[in-house]
All heavy atoms as an XYZ file, in Angstrom:
899
protein
N      97.548    113.276     89.775
C      98.012    114.190     90.789
C      99.507    113.991     91.063
O     100.244    114.938     91.145
C      97.198    113.998     92.064
C      97.768    114.694     93.287
S      96.777    114.541     94.709
C      96.358    116.239     94.992
N      99.927    112.727     91.234
C     101.310    112.423     91.598
C     101.598    111.010     91.096
O     100.819    110.127     91.327
C     101.462    112.528     93.086
C     102.861    112.294     93.614
C     103.870    113.238     93.408
C     103.175    111.169     94.330
C     105.141    113.025     93.863
C     104.459    110.951     94.804
C     105.452    111.885     94.551
N     102.718    110.840     90.397
C     103.077    109.523     89.836
C     104.511    109.222     90.206
O     105.381    110.057     90.158
C     102.925    109.528     88.328
C     103.257    108.171     87.695
C     102.827    108.097     86.238
N     101.367    108.112     86.106
C     100.551    107.102     86.309
N     101.007    105.960     86.722
N      99.260    107.213     86.135
N     104.716    107.935     90.612
C     106.075    107.479     90.946
C     106.392    106.202     90.149
O     105.518    105.494     89.718
C     106.221    107.184     92.459
C     106.124    108.399     93.289
C     105.284    106.132     92.933
N     107.677    105.965     89.980
C     108.153    104.780     89.299
C     109.191    104.169     90.218
O     110.087    104.825     90.708
C     108.828    105.152     87.983
C     109.221    103.991     87.155
C     109.753    104.500     85.825
N     109.895    103.401     84.930
C     110.609    103.414     83.841
N     111.309    104.495     83.529
N     110.685    102.310     83.055
N     109.074    102.854     90.485
C     109.982    102.183     91.386
C     110.314    100.792     90.917
O     109.602    100.211     90.077
C     109.370    102.131     92.820
C     107.997    101.559     92.900
C     107.797    100.193     93.126
C     106.861    102.347     92.713
C     106.542     99.665     93.197
C     105.594    101.826     92.789
C     105.454    100.420     93.023
N     111.430    100.259     91.409
C     111.863     98.964     91.002
C     110.884     97.865     91.449
O     110.227     97.983     92.515
N     110.728     96.869     90.617
C     109.778     95.804     90.886
C     110.305     94.533     90.237
O     110.835     94.577     89.137
C     108.400     96.172     90.302
C     107.324     95.144     90.493
N     106.797     94.872     91.712
C     106.740     94.363     89.592
C     105.849     93.931     91.561
N     105.818     93.587     90.285
N     110.181     93.450     90.941
C     110.632     92.147     90.360
C     109.570     91.080     90.602
O     108.758     91.219     91.538
C     111.955     91.726     90.923
O     111.833     91.515     92.299
N     109.572     90.089     89.796
C     108.613     88.949     89.911
C     109.204     87.748     89.290
O     110.273     87.824     88.640
C     107.256     89.300     89.282
C     107.347     89.534     87.770
C     107.082     88.597     86.815
C     107.667     90.734     87.116
N     107.261     89.186     85.598
C     107.604     90.479     85.748
C     108.021     92.016     87.573
C     107.896     91.449     84.796
C     108.275     93.009     86.575
C     108.186     92.682     85.241
N     108.607     86.617     89.498
C     109.067     85.361     88.943
C     108.117     85.013     87.775
O     106.894     84.988     87.966
C     109.030     84.231     89.978
O     109.847     84.632     91.090
C     109.560     82.932     89.390
N     108.673     84.739     86.606
C     107.871     84.476     85.425
C     107.382     83.015     85.489
O     107.731     82.267     86.371
C     108.562     84.826     84.116
C     109.809     84.011     83.848
O     110.025     82.937     84.444
N     110.618     84.459     82.922
N     106.639     82.620     84.456
C     106.065     81.272     84.390
C     107.146     80.210     84.310
O     106.950     79.056     84.753
C     105.128     81.158     83.192
N     108.337     80.537     83.799
C     109.443     79.585     83.746
C     110.196     79.483     85.045
O     111.159     78.739     85.146
C     110.340     79.969     82.577
N     109.786     80.272     86.015
C     110.458     80.263     87.325
C     111.683     81.140     87.415
O     112.429     81.072     88.380
N     111.868     81.980     86.415
C     113.018     82.891     86.391
C     112.668     84.273     86.951
O     111.554     84.779     86.673
C     113.576     83.055     84.986
C     114.145     81.728     84.442
C     114.855     81.944     83.117
N     115.482     80.767     82.658
C     114.893     79.944     81.784
N     113.725     80.217     81.330
N     115.526     78.854     81.409
N     113.569     84.884     87.686
C     113.281     86.249     88.138
C     113.318     87.259     86.997
O     114.117     87.125     86.095
C     114.403     86.522     89.140
C     115.482     85.588     88.770
C     114.823     84.399     88.108
N     112.417     88.192     87.063
C     112.330     89.263     86.066
C     112.421     90.602     86.842
O     111.665     90.810     87.769
C     111.020     89.241     85.235
C     110.955     90.400     84.280
C     110.880     87.884     84.593
N     113.381     91.432     86.452
C     113.533     92.716     87.044
C     112.916     93.794     86.171
O     113.017     93.709     84.979
C     115.028     93.062     87.276
C     115.779     92.085     88.094
C     115.376     92.139     89.575
O     115.064     93.259     90.035
O     115.331     91.115     90.242
N     112.271     94.719     86.790
C     111.612     95.785     85.985
C     111.231     96.963     86.824
O     111.753     97.150     87.912
N     110.276     97.697     86.334
C     109.757     98.864     87.012
C     108.252     98.791     87.077
O     107.630     98.116     86.261
C     110.191    100.164     86.299
C     111.634    100.411     86.416
C     112.491    100.021     85.392
C     112.146    101.109     87.485
C     113.831    100.249     85.479
C     113.528    101.362     87.577
C     114.360    100.922     86.571
N     107.736     99.460     88.018
C     106.292     99.595     88.200
C     105.976    101.054     88.411
O     106.774    101.786     89.045
C     105.856     98.754     89.381
C     104.374     98.650     89.608
C     104.105     97.628     90.668
N     102.748     97.803     91.139
C     102.298     97.330     92.267
N     103.088     96.622     93.028
N     101.104     97.537     92.648
N     104.873    101.499     87.971
C     104.411    102.869     88.165
C     103.140    102.878     88.978
O     102.327    101.933     88.859
C     104.181    103.607     86.825
C     105.422    103.943     86.101
C     105.173    104.831     84.901
O     103.993    105.096     84.587
O     106.173    105.256     84.346
N     102.948    103.918     89.773
C     101.734    104.070     90.533
C     101.404    105.541     90.574
O     102.271    106.408     90.607
C     101.914    103.543     91.959
N     100.128    105.806     90.493
C      99.627    107.181     90.538
C      98.787    107.374     91.741
O      97.947    106.538     92.114
N      98.976    108.477     92.435
C      98.179    108.859     93.598
C      96.927    109.567     93.108
O      96.983    110.522     92.329
C      98.983    109.812     94.507
C      98.279    110.325     95.743
C      98.049    109.187     96.704
C      99.108    111.407     96.417
N      95.751    109.057     93.499
C      94.489    109.591     93.057
C      93.626    109.867     94.285
O      93.363    108.934     95.059
C      93.827    108.574     92.161
S      92.118    108.978     91.774
N      93.191    111.085     94.507
C      92.340    111.384     95.645
C      91.063    110.549     95.711
O      90.637    110.131     96.767
C      91.966    112.869     95.470
C      93.032    113.420     94.558
C      93.443    112.282     93.674
N      90.481    110.262     94.558
C      89.215    109.472     94.558
C      89.479    108.013     94.833
O      88.722    107.343     95.531
C      88.518    109.636     93.221
N      90.557    107.476     94.246
C      90.841    106.025     94.332
C      91.583    105.631     95.605
O      91.402    104.534     96.126
C      91.674    105.584     93.157
S      90.921    105.948     91.555
N      92.429    106.481     96.105
C      93.312    106.106     97.228
C      92.793    106.541     98.592
O      93.392    106.245     99.594
C      94.722    106.709     97.007
C      95.448    105.995     95.898
O      95.346    104.745     95.796
O      96.088    106.689     95.057
N      91.728    107.298     98.624
C      91.180    107.725     99.888
C      90.873    106.542    100.802
O      90.279    105.551    100.334
C      89.857    108.523     99.623
O      89.342    108.973    100.847
N      91.274    106.620    102.023
C      91.052    105.495    102.961
C      92.324    104.750    103.264
O      92.398    104.063    104.246
N      93.331    104.819    102.381
C      94.622    104.232    102.603
C      95.416    105.247    103.457
O      95.615    106.385    103.028
C      95.330    103.962    101.270
C      96.687    103.427    101.403
O      97.560    104.131    102.033
O      96.992    102.342    100.936
N      95.820    104.864    104.649
C      96.444    105.802    105.590
C      97.643    106.530    104.984
O      97.736    107.777    105.077
C      96.891    105.101    106.856
O      95.762    104.429    107.418
C      97.469    106.026    107.871
N      98.520    105.842    104.330
C      99.728    106.487    103.780
C      99.332    107.394    102.628
O      99.919    108.492    102.459
C     100.745    105.473    103.309
O     100.208    104.631    102.300
N      98.339    107.024    101.819
C      97.892    107.897    100.731
C      97.196    109.125    101.330
O      97.385    110.232    100.849
C      96.914    107.140     99.799
N      96.390    108.929    102.369
C      95.679    110.057    103.011
C      96.682    111.053    103.555
O      96.514    112.268    103.425
C      94.753    109.575    104.115
C      93.517    108.892    103.557
O      93.152    109.100    102.388
O      92.863    108.126    104.335
N      97.788    110.565    104.154
C      98.824    111.461    104.648
C      99.469    112.266    103.561
O      99.706    113.482    103.676
C      99.902    110.681    105.402
C      99.416    110.063    106.710
O      98.354    110.492    107.221
O     100.107    109.153    107.242
N      99.726    111.608    102.386
C     100.348    112.324    101.303
C      99.374    113.304    100.681
O      99.733    114.408    100.336
C     100.858    111.291    100.265
C     101.756    111.789     99.162
C     102.938    112.566     99.657
C     102.228    110.612     98.280
N      98.112    112.887    100.540
C      97.087    113.792    100.022
C      96.932    115.010    100.895
O      96.731    116.136    100.406
C      95.735    113.065     99.872
C      95.707    111.972     98.748
C      94.490    111.109     98.931
C      95.713    112.668     97.360
N      96.962    114.833    102.217
C      96.867    115.966    103.147
C      98.079    116.884    102.985
O      97.909    118.112    103.037
C      96.799    115.401    104.576
N      99.244    116.308    102.757
C     100.444    117.171    102.523
C     100.223    118.029    101.304
O     100.512    119.210    101.356
C     101.657    116.251    102.332
C     102.942    117.007    102.197
C     103.698    117.365    103.315
C     103.362    117.386    100.956
C     104.884    118.064    103.204
C     104.563    118.124    100.816
C     105.288    118.436    101.931
N      99.727    117.440    100.210
C      99.491    118.201     99.013
C      98.362    119.241     99.222
O      98.377    120.298     98.574
C      99.077    117.316     97.833
C     100.262    116.602     97.203
C     100.279    115.217     97.081
C     101.360    117.295     96.710
C     101.341    114.561     96.512
C     102.398    116.669     96.136
C     102.399    115.278     96.023
N      97.390    118.945    100.022
C      96.276    119.868    100.278
C      96.786    121.157    100.947
O      96.209    122.234    100.707
C      95.233    119.215    101.133
N      97.803    121.051    101.801
C      98.280    122.252    102.506
C      99.487    122.916    101.839
O      99.814    124.029    102.152
C      98.579    121.944    103.994
C      97.352    121.537    104.712
C      99.671    120.923    104.106
N     100.154    122.214    100.920
C     101.375    122.753    100.326
C     101.492    122.328     98.872
O     101.819    121.202     98.593
C     102.619    122.291    101.096
N     101.136    123.247     97.946
C     101.277    122.955     96.539
C     102.769    122.801     96.216
O     103.155    122.011     95.359
C     100.662    124.027     95.697
C      99.182    123.859     95.541
C      98.590    124.848     94.526
O      99.290    125.166     93.529
O      97.468    125.233     94.694
N     103.597    123.631     96.846
C     105.019    123.573     96.653
C     105.644    123.367     98.036
O     105.302    124.078     98.966
C     105.539    124.845     96.033
C     105.078    125.037     94.606
C     105.654    126.315     94.016
O     106.626    126.870     94.559
O     105.145    126.760     92.969
N     106.521    122.392     98.137
C     107.141    122.119     99.437
C     108.389    122.980     99.585
O     109.297    122.910     98.757
C     107.479    120.649     99.539
N     108.475    123.762    100.680
C     109.685    124.480    100.920
C     110.809    123.516    101.278
O     110.552    122.366    101.701
C     109.361    125.376    102.137
C     108.177    124.819    102.732
C     107.451    124.007    101.680
N     112.023    123.931    101.090
C     113.178    123.080    101.299
C     113.150    122.428    102.707
O     113.475    121.231    102.822
C     114.453    123.869    101.119
C     115.739    123.039    101.030
C     115.623    121.982     99.944
C     116.928    123.933    100.751
N     112.717    123.090    103.713
C     112.730    122.555    105.070
C     111.694    121.435    105.232
O     111.728    120.715    106.216
C     112.571    123.670    106.108
C     111.303    124.454    105.986
C     111.107    125.568    105.250
C     110.059    124.186    106.601
N     109.829    126.051    105.357
C     109.165    125.194    106.189
C     109.612    123.206    107.474
C     107.839    125.245    106.619
C     108.281    123.243    107.884
C     107.414    124.264    107.457
N     110.751    121.264    104.266
C     109.762    120.198    104.354
C     110.060    118.992    103.491
O     109.276    118.093    103.381
C     108.398    120.745    104.018
C     107.981    121.827    105.026
C     106.538    121.884    105.390
N     105.927    120.667    105.753
C     104.622    120.463    105.685
N     103.861    121.440    105.188
N     104.075    119.337    106.046
N     111.211    118.979    102.808
C     111.527    117.917    101.865
C     111.598    116.583    102.579
O     111.145    115.511    102.073
C     112.865    118.247    101.129
C     113.374    117.032    100.387
C     112.652    119.400    100.210
N     112.203    116.550    103.797
C     112.324    115.276    104.504
C     110.918    114.745    104.900
O     110.623    113.547    104.770
C     113.172    115.454    105.797
C     113.129    114.232    106.664
C     114.597    115.753    105.408
N     110.043    115.643    105.331
C     108.654    115.294    105.637
C     107.948    114.684    104.385
O     107.333    113.626    104.437
C     107.937    116.489    106.157
C     106.555    116.196    106.696
O     106.344    115.087    107.194
O     105.680    117.099    106.558
N     108.087    115.395    103.245
C     107.514    114.960    101.990
C     108.078    113.571    101.613
O     107.345    112.683    101.262
C     107.799    115.981    100.909
C     107.372    115.552     99.542
C     106.029    115.501     99.204
C     108.307    115.197     98.587
C     105.599    115.115     97.950
C     107.891    114.834     97.318
C     106.548    114.790     97.021
N     109.356    113.428    101.694
C     110.010    112.141    101.333
C     109.507    111.031    102.186
O     109.293    109.892    101.715
N     109.277    111.255    103.496
C     108.766    110.208    104.369
C     107.346    109.810    103.930
O     107.059    108.573    103.959
N     106.510    110.777    103.598
C     105.163    110.457    103.135
C     105.180    109.614    101.814
O     104.435    108.666    101.652
C     104.320    111.719    102.936
C     103.964    112.418    104.208
N     103.297    111.760    105.232
C     104.144    113.672    104.580
C     103.079    112.598    106.238
N     103.618    113.783    105.874
N     106.069    110.043    100.921
C     106.176    109.350     99.626
C     106.653    107.894     99.839
O     106.114    106.992     99.309
C     107.134    110.081     98.660
C     107.392    109.230     97.389
C     106.501    111.418     98.231
N     107.693    107.747    100.698
C     108.228    106.381    100.914
C     107.179    105.478    101.562
O     107.042    104.328    101.168
C     109.455    106.500    101.838
N     106.408    106.018    102.507
C     105.368    105.210    103.130
C     104.288    104.810    102.132
O     103.811    103.663    102.120
C     104.734    105.976    104.300
N     103.896    105.755    101.255
C     102.886    105.435    100.232
C     103.399    104.413     99.256
O     102.679    103.472     98.894
C     102.419    106.744     99.541
C     101.472    106.482     98.440
C     100.211    105.973     98.540
C     101.731    106.689     97.065
N      99.647    105.849     97.286
C     100.571    106.292     96.364
C     102.813    107.140     96.342
C     100.487    106.397     94.985
C     102.732    107.235     94.991
C     101.547    106.843     94.315
N     104.582    104.608     98.739
C     105.180    103.668     97.782
C     105.242    102.254     98.392
O     104.954    101.243     97.735
C     106.568    104.129     97.301
C     107.306    103.033     96.520
C     106.418    105.333     96.382
N     105.660    102.166     99.653
C     105.708    100.846    100.302
C     104.327    100.202    100.378
O     104.192     99.003    100.191
C     106.330    100.964    101.680
C     106.643     99.615    102.307
C     107.490     98.715    101.462
O     108.386     99.179    100.766
O     107.241     97.486    101.501
N     103.314    100.999    100.645
C     101.940    100.427    100.690
C     101.484     99.973     99.300
O     100.876     98.979     99.149
C     100.943    101.428    101.271
O     100.609    102.430    100.364
N     101.874    100.771     98.249
C     101.547    100.363     96.860
C     102.316     99.105     96.496
O     101.752     98.217     95.861
C     101.866    101.511     95.868
C     101.784    101.059     94.446
C     100.936    102.667     96.148
N     103.567     98.985     96.927
C     104.394     97.884     96.586
C     103.774     96.554     97.102
O     103.943     95.504     96.516
C     105.802     98.079     97.192
C     106.819     97.080     96.779
C     108.165     97.303     97.476
N     108.729     98.649     97.301
C     109.498     99.016     96.275
N     109.811     98.117     95.343
N     110.016    100.214     96.208
N     103.095     96.626     98.188
C     102.520     95.388     98.851
C     101.139     94.977     98.239
O     100.662     93.895     98.544
C     102.386     95.557    100.328
C     103.743     95.562    101.042
C     103.541     95.684    102.492
N     103.609     97.152    102.741
C     103.274     97.713    103.862
N     102.849     97.008    104.869
N     103.374     99.042    103.989
N     100.548     95.863     97.449
C      99.240     95.539     96.879
C      99.374     94.421     95.870
O     100.308     94.347     95.104
C      98.635     96.768     96.203
C      98.255     97.816     97.171
C      97.646     99.004     96.457
N      97.392    100.041     97.412
C      97.393    101.322     97.077
N      97.587    101.710     95.849
N      97.164    102.234     98.028
N      98.330     93.597     95.852
C      98.240     92.511     94.878
C      96.954     92.664     94.092
O      95.983     93.201     94.583
C      98.307     91.124     95.537
C      99.573     90.911     96.350
C     100.768     90.764     95.374
N     101.989     90.674     96.086
C     102.988     91.545     96.079
N     102.852     92.661     95.422
N     104.076     91.377     96.751
N      96.952     92.115     92.923
C      95.726     92.185     92.066
C      94.627     91.304     92.668
O      94.844     90.158     93.023
C      96.097     91.743     90.619
C      94.831     91.662     89.770
C      97.139     92.659     90.027
N      93.442     91.876     92.722
C      92.256     91.138     93.143
C      91.687     90.546     91.820
O      90.923     91.204     91.084
C      91.285     92.084     93.789
C      89.996     91.425     94.245
O      89.721     90.279     93.820
O      89.272     92.015     95.060
N      92.040     89.273     91.574
C      91.704     88.655     90.283
C      90.179     88.441     90.117
O      89.662     88.567     89.025
C      92.389     87.291     90.153
C      93.905     87.435     89.996
S      94.444     88.524     88.669
C      93.956     87.606     87.247
N      89.473     88.205     91.213
C      88.001     88.039     91.081
C      87.387     89.362     90.629
O      86.550     89.388     89.742
C      87.413     87.567     92.454
C      85.917     87.575     92.429
C      87.961     86.198     92.807
N      87.807     90.435     91.276
C      87.270     91.762     90.869
C      87.651     92.105     89.456
O      86.833     92.610     88.654
C      87.789     92.819     91.870
C      87.261     94.156     91.556
C      87.702     95.133     92.591
N      87.311     96.478     92.197
C      87.707     97.576     92.840
N      88.484     97.467     93.856
N      87.327     98.742     92.373
N      88.922     91.875     89.126
C      89.390     92.155     87.755
C      88.563     91.378     86.706
O      88.124     91.946     85.699
C      90.875     91.853     87.596
C      91.488     92.003     86.215
C      91.333     93.483     85.752
C      92.926     91.619     86.237
N      88.361     90.101     86.933
C      87.574     89.306     85.957
C      86.153     89.775     85.849
O      85.565     89.829     84.762
C      87.637     87.837     86.345
C      88.983     87.195     86.052
C      88.999     85.701     86.312
N      90.292     85.177     86.136
C      91.122     84.717     87.112
N      90.616     84.642     88.343
N      92.329     84.279     86.853
N      85.544     90.164     86.951
C      84.206     90.713     86.972
C      84.142     91.987     86.123
O      83.210     92.182     85.373
N      85.130     92.869     86.309
C      85.148     94.118     85.525
C      85.400     93.846     84.059
O      84.845     94.496     83.210
C      86.280     95.061     86.088
C      85.903     95.677     87.382
C      84.870     96.782     87.312
O      84.739     97.409     86.231
O      84.210     97.044     88.284
N      86.231     92.849     83.764
C      86.476     92.476     82.367
C      85.195     91.982     81.681
O      84.866     92.382     80.566
C      87.554     91.405     82.250
C      88.958     91.924     82.534
C      89.980     90.815     82.536
O      89.635     89.660     82.905
O      91.153     91.052     82.216
N      84.479     91.118     82.386
C      83.207     90.625     81.839
C      82.228     91.776     81.643
O      81.533     91.802     80.601
C      82.595     89.559     82.785
C      83.285     88.231     82.681
C      82.476     87.136     83.410
N      82.388     87.351     84.849
C      83.303     87.000     85.731
N      84.381     86.368     85.345
N      83.111     87.240     86.997
N      82.161     92.678     82.611
C      81.204     93.786     82.488
C      81.604     94.693     81.272
O      80.729     95.147     80.523
C      81.166     94.598     83.748
N      82.875     94.992     81.137
C      83.355     95.824     80.017
C      83.087     95.105     78.707
O      82.628     95.757     77.734
C      84.835     96.114     80.188
N      83.293     93.834     78.633
C      82.990     93.073     77.405
C      81.533     93.158     77.071
O      81.166     93.357     75.912
C      83.457     91.614     77.559
C      83.237     90.781     76.342
N      83.970     91.009     75.173
C      82.389     89.783     76.068
C      83.537     90.146     74.239
N      82.573     89.401     74.809
N      80.690     92.971     78.065
C      79.242     93.046     77.838
C      78.836     94.462     77.345
O      77.977     94.554     76.444
C      78.491     92.719     79.122
N      79.421     95.487     77.889
C      79.095     96.857     77.442
C      79.546     97.051     75.992
O      78.845     97.682     75.215
C      79.804     97.915     78.362
C      79.109     98.064     79.705
C      79.658     99.237     80.443
N      81.035     99.024     80.883
C      81.416     98.380     81.989
N      80.506     97.817     82.758
N      82.683     98.315     82.290
N      80.698     96.531     75.629
C      81.146     96.632     74.207
C      80.188     95.912     73.274
O      79.918     96.415     72.170
C      82.553     96.115     74.047
C      83.646     97.073     74.488
C      85.029     96.622     74.046
N      85.394     95.317     74.590
C      86.018     95.142     75.705
N      86.357     96.150     76.490
N      86.342     93.911     76.143
N      79.683     94.764     73.666
C      78.759     94.009     72.845
C      77.500     94.843     72.619
O      76.831     94.632     71.558
C      78.401     92.686     73.463
C      79.531     91.620     73.494
C      79.071     90.370     74.218
C      79.949     91.289     72.062
N      77.143     95.684     73.514
C      75.921     96.506     73.405
C      76.224     97.899     72.888
O      75.361     98.753     72.936
C      75.204     96.560     74.741
C      74.720     95.240     75.243
N      73.801     94.456     74.568
C      75.108     94.503     76.313
C      73.620     93.313     75.165
N      74.386     93.318     76.233
N      77.431     98.114     72.425
C      77.801     99.385     71.852
C      78.058    100.493     72.858
O      78.134    101.661     72.506
N      78.246    100.159     74.101
C      78.558    101.167     75.125
C      80.052    101.285     75.320
O      80.797    100.354     74.996
C      77.888    100.731     76.459
C      76.394    100.625     76.364
C      75.825    100.078     77.683
O      76.496    100.201     78.705
O      74.762     99.481     77.605
N      80.523    102.382     75.889
C      81.954    102.496     76.172
C      82.399    101.469     77.184
O      81.617    101.087     78.054
C      82.125    103.882     76.744
C      80.827    104.554     76.652
C      79.772    103.551     76.236
N      83.622    100.929     77.105
C      84.031     99.843     78.003
C      84.189    100.317     79.456
O      84.179     99.504     80.352
C      85.371     99.420     77.418
C      85.852    100.522     76.620
C      84.641    101.251     76.126
N      84.422    101.573     79.693
C      84.645    102.062     81.046
C      83.343    102.668     81.587
O      82.772    103.541     80.997
C      85.745    103.084     81.028
S      86.210    103.673     82.646
N      82.858    102.184     82.767
C      81.652    102.763     83.307
C      81.794    104.265     83.623
O      82.892    104.704     83.953
C      81.414    101.956     84.541
C      82.699    101.329     84.898
C      83.484    101.208     83.624
N      80.717    105.000     83.545
C      80.787    106.472     83.785
C      81.390    106.818     85.135
O      82.097    107.830     85.227
C      79.312    106.893     83.719
C      78.630    105.832     83.014
C      79.358    104.583     83.229
N      81.191    106.041     86.156
C      81.699    106.387     87.473
C      83.254    106.373     87.452
O      83.897    107.070     88.193
C      81.236    105.364     88.550
O      81.729    104.102     88.223
N      83.873    105.603     86.578
C      85.329    105.565     86.510
C      85.844    106.568     85.476
O      86.946    107.049     85.584
C      85.780    104.175     86.146
C      85.388    103.176     87.225
C      86.523    102.359     87.756
N      86.180    101.631     88.929
C      85.442    100.565     88.931
N      84.882    100.097     87.839
N      85.184     99.935     90.096
N      85.048    106.852     84.451
C      85.468    107.833     83.435
C      85.658    109.204     83.974
O      86.523    109.968     83.554
C      84.476    107.875     82.257
C      84.637    106.751     81.258
C      83.944    107.072     79.972
N      82.580    107.484     80.119
C      81.517    106.712     80.008
N      81.692    105.433     79.833
N      80.314    107.192     80.157
N      84.874    109.612     84.974
C      84.940    110.965     85.459
C      86.264    111.284     86.137
O      86.675    112.421     86.264
C      83.790    111.292     86.377
C      83.905    110.675     87.743
C      82.844    111.229     88.688
N      82.952    110.500     89.910
C      82.034    109.630     90.302
N      81.002    109.397     89.588
N      82.206    108.998     91.468
N      86.966    110.227     86.550
C      88.310    110.416     87.177
C      89.398    110.389     86.173
O      90.536    110.528     86.524
C      88.536    109.386     88.281
C      87.519    109.450     89.354
N      87.330    110.527     90.145
C      86.649    108.508     89.755
C      86.356    110.288     91.004
N      85.923    109.074     90.800
N      89.052    110.118     84.897
C      90.083    110.168     83.862
C      90.905    108.873     83.770
O      91.869    108.812     83.045
N      90.539    107.873     84.471
C      91.273    106.633     84.460
C      90.455    105.514     85.059
O      89.391    105.745     85.616
C      92.566    106.732     85.238
C      92.359    106.953     86.684
N      91.998    108.166     87.184
C      92.424    106.081     87.691
C      91.850    108.034     88.511
N      92.040    106.819     88.854
N      90.881    104.326     84.884
C      90.217    103.109     85.480
C      90.867    102.839     86.771
O      92.077    102.825     86.896
C      90.281    101.961     84.497
C      89.556    102.256     83.209
C      89.704    100.695     85.205
C      89.630    101.237     82.177
N      90.075    102.602     87.792
C      90.578    102.309     89.113
C      91.428    101.048     89.093
O      91.147    100.097     88.380
C      89.376    102.093     90.066
C      89.773    101.893     91.511
C      88.562    102.147     92.359
N      88.556    101.770     93.697
C      89.523    101.856     94.597
N      90.704    102.266     94.242
N      89.360    101.503     95.855
N      92.502    101.013     89.827
C      93.390     99.859     89.855
C      92.667     98.699     90.506
O      91.789     98.867     91.340
C      94.669    100.198     90.587
C      94.422    100.428     92.081
C      95.719    100.706     92.807
N      95.403    100.951     94.125
C      95.013    102.105     94.605
N      94.848    103.108     93.803
N      94.746    102.286     95.923
N      93.049     97.550     90.183
C      92.441     96.323     90.712
C      93.390     95.729     91.733
O      93.958     94.659     91.496
C      92.155     95.322     89.568
C      91.212     95.928     88.580
C      91.667     96.552     87.464
C      89.860     95.946     88.791
C      90.817     97.125     86.564
C      89.014     96.523     87.947
C      89.483     97.129     86.802
O      88.609     97.692     85.933
N      93.555     96.380     92.836
C      94.502     95.867     93.814
C      93.813     95.844     95.168
O      92.870     96.576     95.475
C      95.720     96.746     93.886
N      94.292     94.936     96.011
C      93.851     94.877     97.363
C      95.086     95.170     98.234
O      96.181     94.871     97.875
C      93.357     93.476     97.727
O      94.364     92.498     97.416
C      92.115     93.110     96.896
N      94.855     95.846     99.343
C      96.003     96.184    100.228
C      96.603     94.948    100.868
O      96.073     93.951    100.911
C      95.430     97.110    101.282
C      93.962     97.249    101.002
C      93.636     96.427     99.832
């Protein structure tokens, strides 16, 4: 529905800073319940195209959502569980992505707010 790219940095295993970019996609199914995402989704629901006078409003919603995405961290327990489940499905000849996630066209991110 909506994808952004923003600056992101981290410290590598050697203790050195690494500068790069991160991308995030807004998904009605995955992001529902996150206040900033809900605000942005509501904006899209009422305006497919934003008139010039609403650009500041739109920018505020985008900035709030990007900041909430920026603070998310990977839930390693959940990620490992999904990896084990996907591996088990592959061993049995099934697709690695469960049907509930395939219908959205992507795999849900493994992040916690």
